[in-house]
N, C-alpha and C positions, 0 to 999 in steps of 0.2 A: 165894591162891597161896602155897603153902609148899613147893613142889618146883621151884624155879627152876633151870634149866640155863643156864649162861653159855657162849657160844661164844667160845672163846679163854681160855687159862689163864695168860697173861702178866700184865704189870703192870696193864693196864686191867681185865682180867677179875677179877683179885684185888681191885682197888679197888672194883669193882661189888659183889663178894661181901661185902666189909667193910661198906659202907654199907647194903646190902640187909638184912643180918642185925643189925648193931649199931644202926641208926637206923630203918630202915623196917619192921622186923619181918617181913621176908620170908625164909623158910627157903630155903637154897641146897642143891639136891640134889647139885651137882657141876659139873664143866666138860666141855665138848665140845672135843676137839682131835684133828685128823687126824694129828698128828705125834708124839703121845705115846701109849704103849701103854695100853689099857684097864686100869683098876685102879691106875694110877700115883697116888701121893699127892702133892698139891700143898700145901705148907705155907705158910700166911700167918702174920702176927703174932698172929692170934686163934685160928686153927683150921686143921685139915688137911682138905682136900677131895679128892675122888676124880675122876679122869678117867672119865667114863661111857661114852665112845665117840667116834666121829667124826661128821661131818655126816650121813653115810649112815645112821647109827643113830638119828637124832633121832626120826623118825616111830615107829619101833618102841618106843623108850623112852616116848614119849607114849602110845601105844596100850596099853602094859603098865602105865601108871599110875605109872611111875617119875619122870616129870617132868610138870609141869602148865603151865609157862610158859617163855619164852625171853628172853634179852637177848644182845646182841652186844657182846663185849668185845674187838673187833679195832679197832686204832687207825686214825688218819687216813692212814697210809701205804698203806692197802689199801682205799680207797673202793670200788673195783669189787667186791671180795669182800663188803664190808659190805652193799652194795646188793643183790647177787645172792642172798646167803643170806637176807636179810630178805624179799625178794620171793618166794623159794622157799617160805617157811613162813607168810607172812602169810595170814590167813584160815583156816589149818589148825590152828595152835597159837597161843594168846594170847601176846603180847609184854608183859612187865611194864614198868611205869614205876617207877624208883627216884628219888624226889625227897627230898632231905635236909630234915629238919624245920625247919632254920633258914632255908629259902628262903621268899620271899613270892611267892605266885602269886595274882593277883587273880581273883575269881570269874568275871569276864568272859572269861578266857583260854580258848583252845581248844588242847588238847594231843593229839597223836597217840599212837601206841604205841611202846614200846621206848625211852622217853626217860630219860636219866640226867642229873640235876642235882645238882651238888656243893654244898657249903655256901655259904650267904649269897648266892645268886642272887636277883634281883628281876625279876618279870614284871609290868608295869603293865597298865593297862586295855586289853583287847581285843588282847593279844599272841597270836600263833598260832605254835606249834611243830609242825612236821610230824613224821612218823614217824622214829624212829631218830636223834634229835638228841641231842648231848651238849653240856651247858653246864658248863664248868669253874668253879672257885671264884670267887665274887663277880662274876659277869656281871650286867650291868644292861641290861634291854631296856625302853625307854619305850613309851608307848601306841601302839597301832595298827601295830605292826611285826610282821614275820613272818620265820621261819627255815625254809628248805626242807629236804627229806628228807635224812637221813644226814649233815648238816653238823655241824661241831665249832666251838665257840667256846672259845677258850683263856681262862685266868684274866684277870679284870678287863677283859674286853671291854665297851665302853660304846656302846650303840646309842640314838640319839635316836628321835623319833617318825616314823611313816610310812616306815619303812625296809623294804625287801624284800631278804633274803639268799637266794640261790638254793640249789639242791641240791648236795651234795657239796663244800661250801666249808669251808676251814680258816682261820678268822679268828684271827690271831696274838695273843699276849699283849699286853694294854694297847692294842689297836686301838681307836680312836675313830671312830665313824661319825656324821656330822651328819644332820639330819633330811631326809626326802624324797629319799633315795638308793636306787637299785636296784643290786644286785650280781648279776652273772650266775652261772650254775652253774659249778662247778669253779674257783672263785677262791680263791687263798691270799694272805693278807697277812702281812707280817713284823711282828715285835714293835714296838709303838709307832707303827704306821702311823696316819695320820689321813686318813680318806676324806671328801672334800668334794664329790665329784660321782659320777655313775654310773660303775660299772666294768662295761663292756659286753662284755668278752671274757674267756675263761678265761685263767688264768695267775697269776703271782706279782707282787704289788704291794708296794712298800715306800716309806717316806719320809713327809715332811710338806711338802706334801700327797702323797697316794699317787701313785706313778708306776709304769708297767708295766715289769717287768724282763725277763720271758721267759714 
């Protein structure tokens, strides 16, 4: 895969482009953005990239051989869009995984498509990451735990064993989750939250231990 198209040209899209080319050896063809004119140059610290088109142009770009894979560079404030655009193209165009070389991923782990893992993450025995998951810097996931589709883990999230995180979750920076906990879909935790029991309903949780806010 040397013609990666990243959907979204903002901070996250540019971060994916940086690590894809500088560490993973994946060539980036350019960005997909519905709100920026085709041909616009997007400057990063390493390179200038071009806006190739909008979401409606993706299949044409693929069929013309201008792109060969996708990743979604849209952040956690737009989970509905992340999910919709992933499902629209899954099975039609390959989604790349960008996993930094400093990460440890045990050979027993199962990874979906479209995964982005930033430096120094650890996945222990039998961890499962579903499609379109992002792990920010230095996340640690212990044995037999799983993260559902489209979810985000912020820097230094620590998950013990036998944890299930649902889909479209945003787990805040330095959140700690003890073992044998289940977290429902669409859950958000604040920074430094400590989860000691199941979080059964969608919403925001904060504190030590975690309490439902809204």
